[in-house]
Structures are given as structure tokens and as C-alpha cells.
C-alpha positions as CSV (number, residue, x, y, z in Angstrom):
1,M,59.5,116.6,75.0
2,V,59.0,120.4,75.0
3,V,56.1,119.9,72.5
4,C,54.3,117.6,74.9
5,Y,54.9,120.0,77.8
6,R,53.5,122.9,75.7
7,V,50.4,120.9,74.7
8,I,49.7,119.9,78.3
9,Y,50.3,123.4,79.5
10,G,47.9,124.7,76.8
11,I,45.2,122.2,77.9
12,V,45.4,123.5,81.4
13,V,45.2,127.1,80.3
14,A,42.3,126.2,78.0
15,V,40.4,124.7,81.0
16,F,40.9,127.8,83.0
17,L,40.0,130.1,80.1
18,G,36.8,128.1,79.5
19,N,35.8,128.4,83.1
20,I,36.4,132.1,83.1
21,L,34.5,132.7,79.8
22,T,31.5,130.7,81.0
23,T,30.9,132.7,84.1
24,N,27.5,134.3,84.2
25,Y,27.6,136.5,87.3
26,F,28.8,139.7,85.7
27,D,25.5,141.5,86.2
28,T,25.4,140.8,90.0
29,A,29.1,141.1,90.9
30,P,30.8,144.4,91.6
31,H,32.5,146.1,88.7
32,Y,36.0,145.3,89.9
33,V,35.2,141.6,89.7
34,A,34.3,142.0,86.0
35,M,37.5,143.9,85.4
36,L,39.6,141.2,87.2
37,M,37.9,138.5,85.2
38,I,38.6,140.4,81.9
39,A,42.3,140.7,83.1
40,A,42.4,137.0,83.9
41,A,41.1,136.1,80.4
42,A,43.5,138.5,78.8
43,L,46.4,137.0,80.7
44,L,45.4,133.5,79.8
45,F,45.3,134.6,76.1
46,G,48.8,135.9,76.8
47,L,49.9,132.5,78.0
48,F,48.6,131.0,74.7
49,I,50.6,133.5,72.8
50,L,53.7,132.5,74.9
51,L,53.0,128.9,74.0
52,F,52.7,129.6,70.3
53,G,55.7,132.0,70.2
54,F,57.8,129.9,72.5
55,V,61.2,130.5,70.9
56,R,60.4,134.0,69.5
57,I,59.3,135.7,72.7
58,H,62.0,137.0,75.1
59,P,62.0,135.3,78.5
60,A,61.6,138.6,80.3
61,V,58.2,139.1,78.6
62,S,57.3,135.5,79.6
63,W,58.2,136.2,83.2
64,G,56.1,139.3,83.2
65,I,53.0,137.7,81.8
66,V,53.3,134.6,83.9
67,L,53.9,136.6,87.1
68,A,50.9,138.8,86.3
69,W,48.8,135.6,85.8
70,E,50.0,134.2,89.1
71,A,48.8,137.3,90.9
72,I,45.4,137.1,89.3
73,F,45.4,133.3,89.8
74,V,45.6,133.8,93.6
75,W,42.5,136.1,93.5
76,Y,40.7,133.9,91.0
77,G,41.4,130.7,92.9
78,W,40.5,131.8,96.4
79,F,38.4,135.0,96.3
80,S,36.5,135.2,93.0
81,P,32.7,134.3,93.0
82,S,33.5,131.0,91.1
83,S,36.7,130.3,92.9
84,P,37.7,126.6,92.4
85,F,39.5,126.3,95.7
86,A,37.1,127.9,98.1
87,L,34.6,125.7,99.9
88,H,31.2,126.6,98.5
89,E,29.0,123.9,100.1
90,L,28.9,121.2,102.7
91,H,27.2,117.9,102.3
92,T,26.2,117.3,105.9
93,L,24.5,119.1,108.8
94,D,26.5,117.2,111.5
95,P,29.1,119.6,112.9
96,P,32.0,117.1,113.4
97,T,31.4,115.6,109.9
98,A,31.2,119.1,108.5
99,A,34.5,120.1,110.2
100,R,36.2,117.0,108.8
101,E,34.8,117.7,105.3
102,A,35.9,121.3,105.4
103,S,39.4,120.3,106.6
104,A,39.8,117.6,103.9
105,H,38.6,120.1,101.3
106,L,41.1,122.7,102.4
107,V,44.0,120.2,102.3
108,R,43.1,119.1,98.8
109,A,42.5,122.6,97.6
110,I,45.9,123.9,98.9
111,A,47.7,120.9,97.4
112,I,46.1,121.4,94.0
113,F,46.6,125.2,94.2
114,V,50.3,124.8,95.0
115,F,50.7,122.3,92.1
116,L,49.0,124.6,89.6
117,F,50.9,127.6,90.9
118,V,54.2,125.8,90.3
119,W,53.0,124.5,87.0
120,F,52.1,127.9,85.7
121,L,55.4,129.3,86.9
122,S,57.3,126.6,85.1
123,L,56.7,128.0,81.6
124,P,59.4,130.8,81.7
125,V,61.8,128.4,83.4
126,V,61.3,125.7,80.7
127,Q,61.5,128.4,78.0
128,S,64.7,129.8,79.3
129,A,66.3,126.4,79.6
130,Y,65.2,125.5,76.1
131,L,66.6,128.7,74.6
132,R,69.9,128.3,76.5
133,R,70.2,124.6,75.4
134,K,69.5,125.5,71.7
135,G,71.8,128.5,71.8
136,L,68.9,130.9,71.0
137,R,69.3,133.0,74.1
138,R,69.2,136.7,73.3
């Protein structure tokens, strides 16, 4: 069961890492954006290391990496130039239809963001529970 969880978690991390690595606005964005994107990529690589060293890495390290990623994830998800949750375009010129479309987008975006936030946060919880159950807790 834990193996399936780790595979699914890894797929989600790979999707985010792929999205970050394929961005092409580094020459037009401010320098701090490039630094935050590099930090995001490094933290996603850190999540991969946590997945591969699941039983060998201390839970405190896992919590640190995951919480750092969560902080960057908030910025990336809502404020980065390629933010997946911000509304980038509308498909109508009619004001009432545009308002409904924007509201529907916001509800979906918040729901997906909260789900992913909890999903990313689940890694150290699952790791701690697994280590405790197996008697490997340090």
C-alpha cells in the first residue's frame, strides 16, 4: 500500500517538476522569480529524494522539506507567472457570463489547491506512521 502511495506521490511531483522545468519566461521575469523557480525545482527534487529514501530519512528532515515546498507551492500556485490556479483568461465578453466563469474557476482552483496542499503534506505523516508501525522510529 505504501509503495502505491509513493508511486502516485512521485507522479504528482513529476508533473509539477515538468511544469517548472518547461517554463520559458526567465529572461522577461524579475530575478527573484527565477530564484523562486530554482528553489521550487530543488525542493521538488528533495521530495523525490524523500520518496526514494523513505525509511532512511529522519521524519524531521521530511517535515522541513515538505513545509518549505508548501511555502513555495503557495507562491507558485497563485502568484508565479505560470500559476496553475490563477485565472489567466476568460472565454467571453459578456460581463455576467464572465463573472460566473471567474467564480466557477475560483471555486475549482481553491478545491484543487487545498487537495494538493493536503496531499503534499501527507508525505511526512505517512512516513512517520510507517516507521512507527515497522518499529523503525529513531
